[in-house]
C-alpha positions as CSV (number, residue, x, y, z in Angstrom):
1,M,22.1,26.3,4.7
2,K,18.5,25.2,5.3
3,D,17.9,21.7,6.6
4,Q,16.5,19.0,4.4
5,P,13.6,16.8,5.7
6,V,14.7,14.2,8.2
7,T,13.3,10.7,7.8
8,I,13.4,8.2,10.6
9,Q,11.9,4.8,10.1
10,K,11.4,1.5,11.9
11,N,10.2,-1.9,10.8
12,V,7.8,-2.5,13.7
13,S,6.9,-6.2,13.1
14,R,9.0,-9.3,12.9
15,N,7.5,-10.3,9.5
16,S,8.0,-6.7,8.1
17,A,4.2,-6.3,7.8
18,F,4.5,-2.7,9.1
19,Q,6.9,0.1,8.7
20,L,6.5,3.4,10.6
21,E,8.2,6.6,9.3
22,K,8.6,10.0,10.8
23,R,9.2,12.9,8.4
24,R,10.2,16.2,9.8
25,C,11.0,19.6,8.2
26,Q,12.8,22.3,10.2
27,N,14.2,25.8,9.9
28,G,11.8,27.0,7.2
29,W,12.7,24.3,4.6
30,K,9.9,23.3,2.4
31,G,10.4,19.8,1.1
32,K,8.9,17.9,-1.9
33,E,9.3,14.2,-2.1
34,N,8.1,11.6,-4.5
35,E,7.0,8.2,-3.0
36,W,6.8,4.8,-4.7
37,G,6.1,1.4,-3.3
38,T,3.3,-1.2,-3.0
39,S,2.5,-0.9,0.6
40,I,-0.8,0.6,1.8
41,K,-0.2,3.9,3.5
42,L,-1.8,5.9,6.3
43,L,-0.5,9.5,6.6
44,F,-1.0,11.4,9.8
45,I,-0.1,15.1,10.3
46,Q,1.1,15.5,13.8
47,R,2.1,19.1,13.5
48,G,2.0,21.7,10.7
49,S,0.5,21.1,7.2
50,A,1.3,19.4,4.0
51,S,0.1,19.2,0.4
52,L,-0.4,15.8,-1.2
53,Q,-1.0,14.8,-4.8
54,V,-2.0,11.2,-5.5
55,Q,-2.1,11.0,-9.2
56,S,-4.9,13.5,-10.3
57,S,-6.2,14.0,-6.7
58,K,-4.9,16.8,-4.5
59,F,-5.2,17.1,-0.7
60,E,-4.4,19.9,1.7
61,L,-3.7,18.3,5.1
62,V,-3.5,20.0,8.4
63,E,-2.7,19.0,12.0
64,N,-4.4,15.7,13.2
65,E,-5.7,14.8,9.7
66,L,-5.4,11.3,8.3
67,L,-5.3,10.1,4.7
68,Y,-5.4,6.5,3.3
69,I,-3.5,5.7,0.1
70,E,-4.0,2.5,-1.9
71,S,-1.0,0.3,-2.4
72,S,-0.3,0.8,-6.2
73,R,-0.5,4.6,-6.1
74,S,2.6,6.8,-6.1
75,F,2.3,10.2,-4.5
76,R,4.0,13.6,-4.1
77,L,4.2,15.1,-0.7
78,A,5.1,18.8,-0.1
79,Y,5.9,19.9,3.4
80,E,5.4,23.2,5.1
81,A,8.0,24.5,7.5
82,D,8.3,22.7,10.9
83,T,5.9,20.0,9.8
84,I,5.9,16.5,11.3
85,V,4.3,13.8,9.2
86,W,4.0,10.1,10.2
87,I,3.6,7.5,7.4
88,L,2.5,4.0,8.3
89,K,3.2,1.5,5.6
90,I,1.3,-1.8,5.6
91,S,2.4,-4.7,3.4
92,S,-0.5,-5.4,1.0
93,V,0.7,-8.9,0.6
94,W,0.5,-9.5,4.3
95,L,-2.9,-7.7,4.6
96,Y,-4.5,-9.9,1.9
97,S,-3.2,-13.0,3.7
98,V,-5.1,-12.0,6.9
99,M,-8.0,-9.9,5.5
100,P,-8.9,-11.1,2.0
101,D,-12.5,-9.9,2.3
102,L,-11.3,-6.3,2.2
103,Y,-10.0,-6.9,-1.4
104,D,-13.1,-8.8,-2.3
105,T,-15.4,-5.9,-1.4
106,G,-13.2,-3.4,-3.3
107,A,-12.5,-1.3,-0.2
108,L,-8.7,-1.5,-0.6
109,L,-8.9,-0.5,-4.3
110,M,-10.0,3.1,-3.5
111,P,-7.1,5.2,-4.7
112,S,-7.1,7.7,-1.7
113,M,-9.5,8.6,1.1
114,R,-9.5,11.3,3.7
115,I,-10.4,9.8,7.1
116,E,-13.4,11.9,8.2
117,R,-14.7,12.6,11.7
118,G,-16.2,9.7,13.7
119,K,-15.3,7.0,16.2
120,E,-12.8,5.3,13.9
121,K,-11.1,8.7,13.2
122,D,-10.8,9.5,16.9
123,D,-9.5,6.0,17.6
124,L,-6.9,6.3,14.8
125,D,-5.8,9.7,16.0
126,R,-5.2,8.3,19.5
127,L,-3.4,5.2,18.3
128,M,-1.1,7.2,16.0
129,Q,-0.3,9.7,18.7
130,E,0.6,6.9,21.1
131,S,2.7,5.2,18.4
132,A,4.5,8.5,17.8
133,R,5.3,8.7,21.6
134,L,6.6,5.2,21.8
135,F,8.6,5.6,18.6
136,E,11.0,7.9,20.4
137,Y,12.1,5.2,22.8
138,D,14.8,2.9,21.6
139,D,14.1,-0.3,23.5
140,E,12.4,-3.7,23.0
141,I,9.4,-2.9,25.3
142,A,8.5,0.2,23.3
143,D,8.9,-1.8,20.0
144,I,6.5,-4.4,21.4
145,G,4.1,-1.7,22.3
146,I,4.2,-0.1,18.8
147,N,3.8,-3.5,17.2
148,G,0.6,-4.1,19.2
149,L,-0.7,-0.6,18.3
150,M,-0.1,-1.4,14.6
151,F,-2.5,-4.3,14.7
152,L,-5.1,-2.0,16.4
153,I,-4.6,0.6,13.7
154,V,-5.1,-1.9,10.9
155,Y,-8.3,-3.1,12.6
156,R,-9.7,0.4,12.9
157,L,-8.7,1.3,9.4
158,A,-10.3,-1.9,8.0
159,L,-13.5,-1.0,9.8
160,Y,-13.5,2.5,8.4
161,L,-12.8,1.5,4.8
162,S,-15.4,-1.3,4.8
163,R,-18.0,1.2,6.1
164,H,-17.2,4.3,4.1
165,S,-15.8,3.1,0.7
166,E,-18.4,3.3,-2.1
167,P,-17.7,0.7,-4.8
168,K,-19.3,1.3,-8.2
169,Q,-22.8,-0.1,-8.5
170,S,-21.5,-2.5,-11.1
171,A,-18.8,-3.7,-8.7
172,R,-21.5,-4.6,-6.1
173,T,-23.4,-6.7,-8.7
174,V,-20.4,-8.8,-9.7
175,Q,-18.7,-8.9,-6.3
176,D,-19.7,-12.5,-5.4
177,P,-18.4,-14.1,-8.7
178,L,-15.2,-12.1,-8.4
179,K,-14.4,-13.4,-4.9
180,G,-13.5,-16.9,-6.2
181,V,-11.4,-15.4,-9.0
182,I,-9.5,-13.0,-6.7
183,R,-8.8,-15.7,-4.2
184,Y,-7.6,-18.1,-6.9
185,L,-5.2,-15.4,-8.3
186,H,-3.8,-14.6,-4.8
187,A,-3.2,-18.4,-4.2
188,N,-1.7,-19.1,-7.6
189,Y,0.0,-15.9,-8.8
190,T,3.5,-17.6,-8.7
191,K,2.4,-20.0,-11.5
192,P,1.7,-19.2,-15.2
193,I,-2.0,-18.3,-15.5
194,T,-3.7,-17.6,-18.8
195,L,-7.2,-16.2,-19.2
196,Q,-8.4,-19.5,-20.6
197,E,-6.9,-21.4,-17.7
198,L,-8.5,-19.0,-15.2
199,A,-11.9,-19.4,-17.0
200,D,-11.6,-23.2,-17.0
201,E,-10.9,-23.2,-13.3
202,M,-13.9,-20.9,-12.6
203,R,-16.0,-23.0,-15.1
204,C,-17.0,-20.0,-17.2
205,T,-15.9,-18.3,-20.4
206,P,-12.8,-16.0,-20.8
207,Q,-15.2,-13.2,-21.9
208,Y,-17.1,-13.5,-18.7
209,I,-13.9,-13.2,-16.6
210,S,-12.9,-10.2,-18.6
211,K,-16.3,-8.6,-18.0
212,L,-16.1,-9.2,-14.3
213,F,-12.7,-7.4,-14.0
214,Q,-13.8,-4.5,-16.2
215,Q,-17.1,-4.0,-14.4
216,G,-15.7,-4.6,-10.9
217,Y,-12.3,-3.0,-10.9
218,G,-12.0,-1.2,-14.2
219,M,-9.0,-3.2,-15.4
220,T,-8.1,-6.4,-17.2
221,Y,-7.4,-9.7,-15.3
222,K,-3.8,-9.4,-16.7
223,T,-3.3,-5.9,-15.2
224,Y,-4.6,-7.1,-11.9
225,L,-2.3,-10.2,-11.9
226,T,0.7,-8.2,-12.9
227,K,0.0,-5.7,-10.1
228,L,-0.2,-8.5,-7.6
229,R,3.1,-10.0,-8.8
230,L,4.8,-6.6,-8.7
231,E,3.6,-6.1,-5.1
232,Q,5.1,-9.3,-4.0
233,A,8.3,-8.6,-6.0
234,V,8.7,-5.2,-4.3
235,Y,8.1,-6.8,-0.9
236,E,10.9,-9.3,-1.6
237,I,13.3,-6.6,-2.9
238,E,12.8,-4.7,0.3
239,H,12.9,-7.6,2.8
240,T,15.0,-10.4,1.2
241,T,18.5,-10.8,-0.3
242,K,17.2,-12.7,-3.4
243,S,18.5,-12.0,-6.8
244,H,16.2,-10.4,-9.4
245,A,16.2,-13.7,-11.3
246,E,15.0,-15.5,-8.2
247,I,12.4,-12.9,-7.5
248,S,11.0,-13.0,-11.0
249,M,10.7,-16.8,-10.8
250,D,9.1,-16.8,-7.4
251,C,6.6,-14.1,-8.3
252,G,5.3,-15.8,-11.5
253,F,6.9,-13.8,-14.2
254,P,7.8,-15.8,-17.3
255,S,11.4,-14.4,-17.4
256,Q,13.7,-11.9,-15.7
257,H,13.3,-9.7,-18.8
258,A,9.5,-9.7,-18.5
259,F,9.8,-8.8,-14.8
260,I,12.2,-5.9,-15.4
261,Q,10.0,-4.5,-18.2
262,A,6.8,-4.8,-16.1
263,F,8.6,-3.1,-13.2
264,K,9.8,-0.2,-15.4
265,R,6.3,0.4,-16.8
266,H,4.7,0.5,-13.4
267,Y,7.4,2.3,-11.3
268,E,9.3,4.1,-14.0
269,M,12.6,2.6,-12.8
270,T,14.3,-0.8,-12.9
271,P,14.2,-3.2,-9.9
272,G,18.0,-2.5,-9.4
273,K,17.4,1.3,-9.2
274,Y,14.5,0.7,-6.8
275,A,16.7,-1.5,-4.6
276,E,19.4,1.2,-4.5
277,M,16.9,3.9,-3.7
278,K,15.5,1.9,-0.8
279,K,19.0,1.1,0.4
280,D,20.0,4.7,0.5
281,S,16.8,5.9,2.1
């Protein structure tokens, strides 16, 4: 019987900001896995090759290639035999708290991006290789080392995205007005926020707020706000023991029913099913 892919994972920060996973296929098994979640992801092919589909975009990845995937995107990963894939998951909630300007510029809204040749690519290669080496050691010193490397990886990734992402021309023209709106939503998403209340806070019209989001991000303010709340909800499902009722209240949903319905629309499963899947993984 052929082996199925082996997944080994570690939470490599005390606040669960990072999670590093090793995926390995052996003995000729070709695996296909669907991946959900709200973390930002950096994939690194250490050995072999893999095919990746992120919504309508397809990528063929070979050894030492890196791919960035935006937090709200699901993807399908197909392994070739004897492949080793590393997946670094970065909490988008945590990342906004330390680097809000990356969201303001639109860099982190790119759905997927192959990391091309250059200094940042070389640095990321080296840092991922060193993380892979330390990952094999089961002791506190190695974990401290990996934790430090994760911060360096986030720094190098942020530099790359800010320099290479290409927001739409319309996004650049509305970027400054959007900064205040985005910061307000991230600071107040736990509270009820209507479009009129948001417009009053920003001292503009609801129509202007709607125009900003459509031109800048190609979505409504409500879609952005729901996405933000769901990201925090998934983070709490994965890292706390709160009930779904508590999570829905803490994340700003009007009711537990509204939370479950929004979750099902976005992830095609209930919060309970998602929690079971993560528990079994």
